[in-house]
N, C-alpha and C positions, 0 to 999 in steps of 0.2 A: 902603367897606364893610369890615366886620370879616372877617379871614381865616378865623376859626373858623366863621362863618356861611356863607362861601363853601364851605369844605370839607364842612360839614354838608349843604348843598344838593347838592353833587356826589355824596356818599355816598347820599343819599336818592334821587337820580335813578338811580344805578346799581342800587340795590336795587329800585326800581320797575320798571326795565327787565328785571331778572332775574325778578321775579315775573310780569310780563306774558308774557315768553317761556315760562316754565314753564307757566303756565296755558293758553297756546295750544297747547303741544306735549304736555301730559300726557294728553289724550284721544285722541291718535293712537297706537293700539296696533298697527295693521297697516300695512305699507308694501309696495307692489308696483310692478313695472315692467310696463306693458302696451304691446304693439306692435299697431298696427292697419294693415291694408291696405284701401284703398278707392279705387275708380276709378283704379287705376294709381299711386296715391300711398301712401306709407308714413310712419308716425310712431310713435315710442315715447315714452311719458311715464311719469314716476314720480309716484306720489301716495300719500298716507297717509290713514288714516281710523280711526274707532273699531272698525270691523270690516273683515275682508278684502273683503267684498262692497262696502262703501262706498268703500274705496280703489280697487277695480277700476272701479267706476262713475265715480269722479272722474277716473281716468286715461283711461278711454274718452272721457269728455266732453271732456277737454283735447286728446286726440289728434285726435278728430273735428273739433273746432273749428279745427284747423290744416289738415286735409286735405280738408275738405268746403267746397263753395262754395254758400251759400244755405241756406234753411230745409229744402227738400226733400232735398238731398244730406245735410245734417246729420242729419236724421231717419233716412235710409237707412243712413248710416254708424253711427249709434248702435244700429241693429238688426243690425249685422254682428258675427259672432263674432270676438273678438280673435285675431290670428295667434299671439300668445304672451302668457303671464302668468307673471311670475317674482316669487316672494316675496323680499323684501329684509330680512326680520327675522332 
């Protein structure tokens, strides 16, 4: 295969990866760390979102997914007020 064609393919792949990364991260304007306490267990998670509320919701969902067991506990955990919320922007 021609070396110029290989280099062109590598450059195109790098540009595509950069564009993909930029498009995925450009909508993330808010970043928070949320700590949850539930049923004697604790977990802190960092999340990003287009708004602060979206980032908080995502972090709460992720934390509760790790500290709650089953559907009922997860629902109860999601309804619990976070122990702390820290803005990371």
